[in-house]
N, C-alpha and C positions, 0 to 999 in steps of 0.2 A: 504494499500500500503505498502511496504517495509520502502520507502524510507522516511525520514523526511521531507519531503517539510514544509515549514513555513507557514501555512492558516492561510486564515483572521481571526478565533476564537484565533489560537494560537497566532497573533503578538497583538490582543486585550488584550489578559492576559498579554504578556509580555510588552505591553505600560503603561499597567495599574499597579494593584500588585497582594512567596507558600510553607505542612510537617507532633511528635510521637519522642519520645526521646530514648535513648540508654544510653550507656558508650561506652568510648574508652579505658577504662581502666586507667581512670584516679581517683584519689581520691577522686577529687572535681571540679565542675561543673568548666570550665573555663567561661570569662567573654563574650568570642565570643559565647559559646553557649546557654550565657544565650539572648544574642541579638537575635538572630535566634530564641531562643523559643520565645520570644515577638511576632517575625515575624509570626511565626505558629499562635500562638496564637490569634492574631488582625487581621492578612492579609490574611491567610490562603485562597486557596480557593480547593488545592487539594485533594481527596479523598485518605484517608489515609488506609482505608478498603483494600484496592487495591493497593498498598504500604508499600511491608512488611519492608524493609530496604534501608538506602541508604546513600552513602557517602557524605560530603559535605568540600570540602578543599577551606580553603582562602589564596589569596597570597597577603601582601603587604609589597613593595620591600622588605626587606631581610628574614621577619617574614613569617611563614606561620603554617597551622592550617588544623589538618585533622580531621572531628566529623563526629561517625556512629549514625546514625539515626534508630530504629526501633519500629515495632509496637508490639503489643501481639499477633497479628493475624498470618494465615497461616502459612509461612515460619517459625516465631518467635518462634512458637510452637515447634521446633525440634531444637534450641538452633542456628538458622541463626546467623554467625556474617560476618560482611566483612571487609577487612585491606586495606590498599595500593596495597598489591599484587595481591588483587582478578582481576579474571579476565571479563572483559566485550566486547560485543558487542558495539560497537561503532555507528554503523549506520551511518549516511550522515556525521557525522564528519570526515571519510574517505574522502571524496569530499575535504574540507578543507586540509586535508593531500597529498592528489593526489596532489592536485595545488600548496602547497608547493613542491614538490617534480617535477612538471613540472618547476616551475620556478627558479628551480637548474639550471635543464636540459639548459633552457634558458640564464641564465648567463655562463653556459659550452659552448654555439655554438651549441648545439644538436639540439635544436627546437628552432622553434620562433611562438610568437603568431598569426603571418599573415599567418602563414601556412595553407591549406586546408589540410579538414579530407581525402578527396579521395586522394590526391597524398603521403599521409602518410600510405595507407592500401595497402596491394599487389593488384594489379591490377584485380587479377578475383574478386573482392569484390568490385569496385568501383560503384559510383551510378552516373550517369552523371546529372541525377536531382539535387543531390546535390553539384554542382561543386564548388558553390559559397560560400558553407558550413565552416568556417574555425574554428581556435581554440580560436579565439577572439568572436566570438559567442557564444562558451559556457559562457565565462567570463563575459560578458556584457549580458545576457539573452536574445537574440538574435537568437537564435537557431529552425532551420526548424522544427527540430525532436519534436513530443509529448514525455510525460512520459512515455507512453507504447506502444510499435507496434500493431498494429493490426494482431492479431494472433497467439500473444505472450501466448494467455491461452493455444492454444496447448502443451505446453511446460511444464506446470505446471502440479504436483499432490497435492500440496498442496497451498492453496490459501492464505495462511499464509505466504507462502515462495515463492514468484512467479520466483526467477532466482536459484532456487536449482537445473534443471534440465537444464536449458537455458546454454548451453557450448558457446565459444567464437567464433566458428564456426557457430553456430545458431544465433548468435548476427548479425554477416557481413552477414549471406545468407539475414535476416531481412532487415539492413539498406541497402543492392543492392537491393533489389525490392521494397520501399518504393517510396509512391508518397508522395509531399510535400503535406499537407494539409492548411498551411498558412505559411506566411512569417517571424514570428519569433516571440519576445518579449514574453517572458514567465515570470510567478511571482516569478519563483525561479529556483536555477540551478537542472539540471535535473538529474536524474538516467540513461537513455542511454547516453547523452553526456559524463558522466564521464566514464562508461562502456567504450566507443570509447577512449577518451583518455588514458585511462589506455593500449587499443590495440596497441594505437599508442605509448604511452612512452614504451613499451617493444618491439615494432618493431625497433622503433629510437636507442636504446641503447643494443638491442639483450640481454636482460637480462630479467628474471621474474620479475613479481610486487613485492613480496617479498625481491627479492634482489634489487631493486630499495631503500624500504622501508630501508636494511641494509644500504645499501651506502648513504644515504642521511640524513636518520635521526637515525635509531639505532646506529651504531658503532659512527659517530661523537656526539651525545645528552648521549651514555650510555642507552638507551630504547631497550623495545621488543614490540613493535609492531608489529603483524602479521596477515595471513589471513589463513582462513583454507584451501584453497584449495593447499597451498605450504606445512605446514606441518599441520599433523593432530591432533592438539590440541584443537578441537571443544568441545571435553568433558571436558574443564576445564573450563569453564567459568563458574561464578555462575551462578545457579538456580535460575528464577526468575516467576513472576506472569503474563499470559500473561492477555488480554484483557477480556477475558470471565473472569478473577478470578479465574484460576486454573494453577498449574505449570505446563509452555509450554518448549516446548523443543527449542534449540539453532540452528541458522542457519547455512545452508552450502552452498558453492556457486560453480558453474565450471567457472564462468565469474562475471561480476559487483563487484569485491573486490575494487576497487578502487574506486567505488560509494557509495558502502554500507556493505563493509566487512571485514573492516579492527577489529581487536580486539586489545585490550591494556587494562593498569590499573591504578589506580591512579597515581601511581610514575611517569609513563611513560607522563601521560599527564600533569601534574606537570613540569617536564623536559620540554616539549616542547613549552609550555603556557612560561615559566620562560625564555624560549630562544625567543618567540616571544614579549616578555617585554622588550627585549633587543635589538630590530632590530629598528633601529632608522627612517628604511623605513615605517613602516607600519602604525604610526598615521596620522590620515587625521586631516583638518580645514573644515571651515564652506564653504568655496570655492572649496575643493576637493572635500568634500560630497555634494554638490549638483550637480556637474559633474559625479558621479557614475551612474549605472546604477538602475532605480527605483522598487521595487517588489511590492506589493500588494499595499503597502502605500509609499509614497515618504519620509515617516519618518524613511524608513528603505530599504537601498540600499547594494547593492552586491560589491563587492571587494575581488578580486584574493582567490575566495573561502570561503571569509567570509562574514557573515550580517556586515553591521553596523547602528547603531541605534541613531538618531537623540534625545536624551534624553531633551535638553535643557540643559542652564549654558556654551555654547560651548565645550561640554561634547559629544563624540562618540565612545561609547564603541563598540568591534567585539563581535560577537557572534556566535556562529557555535553548531546544537545541534542535535542529533540521534535517533530515535526510532525505537526500532525493537519488533520482538515477545514478547522479556522478559525483556528487559532493555532499559532504556532511558538515556542518557548521554548530558551534556551542558558542553560546555566551555563561559565565557565570561570575557573580559578583559580592560581595559583604559588606553590605551599606556600612556597620558597624568601623571596619577597620580602612574602608577606601581602598579597598582592593579590588580585581578584577581582573577574568584571566577568560581570553577569547581565541577560539581555533577554527581553522576553516580550513576542509581535507579535499584535495582532489579524488574522492573516492566514493561509491556509494556502500561502502563497509562504514560502518560506523568507528570511530578514534576511541571506543566504550571510555574509561572513565579518566583519560589522561587529564583530560581539563582541571577535574576535582583534585586531581591528586596534586598539581602543582598549585592551585588555590590554597589547599590543603597546607603544601609547604611553604607560601610564602606568609602563613598565618600563623608558622609556629608549630603545626600540627593542630590547629584551632583554637591555640591558649593566647593567642596577642590581644593586646587590647590597645582602643586608643584613648 
């Protein structure tokens, strides 16, 4: 499935303890690289043969460093190189970005969490069986919708890219005809939920999704996030290895941009994460954490498009990750200590828990205080 839903296996990897080395144009190894290489050597479980190259960025207060790692196989044989301007598919990090923009619209009084999805859709697409389904249900993992609508397979030409041919009109018709099969409580943020939230945001603002990206993120922060549907830039994403071990194709979307279709580079994500680190409203304490919706486990909960981990010692890092056919992306940050780790990999195979291990390391095994 295209969406990077956090599975039980992935959570186990994240809650335990993940990467090859290259060069970033540096004449000598940095201390950070030495420390990351130790993690690779002693703690890594990732299959590097299926991960040709990736970028890892560490933010610690005003300090930041980006390191390029590469193996000597696959894409590496062709002089493959990544830098902060290399464009990646962000997968389900798109949901976190969509949630952030939605909350900006709430601040401006354009939308509220309590509004029903039905009332925010054109009348011809409303489903009275879902009259109680609200935006709040999306954020509290209480949506009545599945991850995949029954019959969605009729819109697929490529099983690895299930949303390529699914237009927004197709999505709305599937929504209109859907018969709820359960009363809610999902383990993770849903692709369909955020695809519908994208439509709701566009309708409420009379703006396309990429225009919303520009208004709420790109212009204020100086970033360049985009989606395939708005600008035909799908050919600029870096090549990557799919889960079959061969060079794969990038994704294209006619819908689901707000769920899994945003693209960006390391420089964009650095600016966005640094912005979030400055937001005093983002952090949580133990009491707030326990009140958040639980996912597969009570140690991992959902908040405003992020997942929040209880790693002990009163530390609650925020994480978001995405997995597409050819790329894996991860952001994790700890507001309490003003630290963050971002990873962008040219592979459809996850780098597992590497980023969380590095975040743990720079926080001195979660003991660090500010």
